[in-house]
N, C-alpha and C positions, 0 to 999 in steps of 0.2 A: 567516295560510294560506300566503302568500309563504315565510314564514321555515319552517315547516314543510316544504314542496317543496324549499327550498334546503337543510335539513339532510340530509332524505331522500337527494339526490343525492349532497351532499357524504360521506354516510358509505357511497353504491358505490362513487366514483370514488376516493376516497383509497386502499380497501384495494388495488384493482387496479393504481395505482402502484408498490405497496410489493411486494418478492418477498420470495417465501417462503424467508427463508434456511435452512429444515431441506432445500429441494428443489434447492439450489445446488449446479452442479457445477466442478470446476476448469476446464472446457471454457469457463464464462462468463468465466473470466479471462483466455484464450489472446493477447488482446490486448497483455497484458505479455512476452510471450515477444519475445526477440532482445536485440541489443546497443545498450544506451542510453549517451550521453555526456554530459556538462556539461563544458566550457571555461571556465576564466575565466583571468585574469590571470596568477595564479601556479601554480594547479593542473588539472590535468585527474579526473575523476572519473568512472568508468565502472559500470556496471550491468548485468549480464547476467543473463538468465532462460531457463532452458530445460526444456522438458516431458520428463519422464521417464518419466511413463507418467500414465494419468486420475486418479491420488489424488496424483502427485507433481510438483512441480515444484522446480527447483532453483535459486538464483540465488548471487549474487557482488558485491559491492560493493567497489571500491579507490578511494583518492584519493592521486594521485601529484603528485611535485612537477613541474613543467614544468623548471625548470631543473636540479634537482640528478637527475631522474631517480628518487628514492627515494619508497616508498611509505610514505605518510606514516598512512593509513589500510586496514582492511581489514574486512570483515563475512562470514558465511555466512549464506545465506539459505534458506529454504525455505518453500513452500506446499504444507500438505498436509489434505488431505481425512480427517479420523477421525469415522467414523459419520456422523451428518448434518451434522459442523460444519467450516468450514475454516479453517485457523491458518494464521498467518505465524508463522514462526520465525526468530528471528536469534540468532548465535553472533556476538559481538564479543571485542575482547582484552580489555576492563575486565571481563567476567564469565568466571565459571567454566563456568555454567550456561546452556544458552540460553535466551529470552527469548521465551514464545509471545503472540502478539494472535489473539482471535478475533474474525470476519469479522463485524460488526455493522452495514455498509451495503452493498449491491451494485446500480450502476444500470449500463445500458450503457455509461457512460462512465467512473463511479467507482468504488473500493471502500475501503471504511474496515476497519481493525483497532483494536480496544482490548485494553488490557489496564490497568485503574484502579488494579490493585495494585503496577503498576511504580512505581519512583520517576521516573525518563525515560528514554524518552517514556510515554505511555499511549495516546497515538493515533498511527495509521501510514496515510496515504492517499495511494493511486494515481488520477491523471486522466488520461487522454488530452486533451489540448486540441484546439481544431478545428484548429490550425494543422498537428497530427501527432505536437506534443511531448509527453511525459511529464512529468506534475507529479508529483513525490513532495512530501508536506507531513508532516512530524514535529512534535508539540506536544504539550503538555499542560501541567502544572504542576510546578518545580521550587523547590523554596525559598521555596513560598507564592507564587510569581509566575508568571502564566501564560507560556507561552512557546513559542515554533513559529520554523519555517523553513522554505523553500521552495528545492527543488533543479527545476531545468528541465533535462531532457535530451531533444536530439535522437537520433533512431535511425538508427544507424549499421551497421546490419546486418539 
């Protein structure tokens, strides 16, 4: 009897915690808007997000050498609502075409985008930490090995 009550309560509580992704709006992701920066001994990485309208955020990421001030890496980013889905779209120098990742998880502090067909990465995750910093995780499988890396950004604007 206790097991039946537990399973019943669990079945009610679990779906209530999950967000219906078909009803998500880009406004649920406004916490990403702003200028973020990661400083390391050799580089500075900037990631900037702007809200252009209710269905389109535009972003930009660049990594710059602290010593030479030379730009080492750039990518153009977009968050776009298309129909009932939200996509993270990245255009990087290595690819001729943009790569899209579909929103697969969202809660008040974390968002996950996935594209299982992409070579690497297959997952991009952003999370607001309790410190107010933004943690970006890029991961997946590359050459049959699991791989991921994190970038911890501090808000600068």
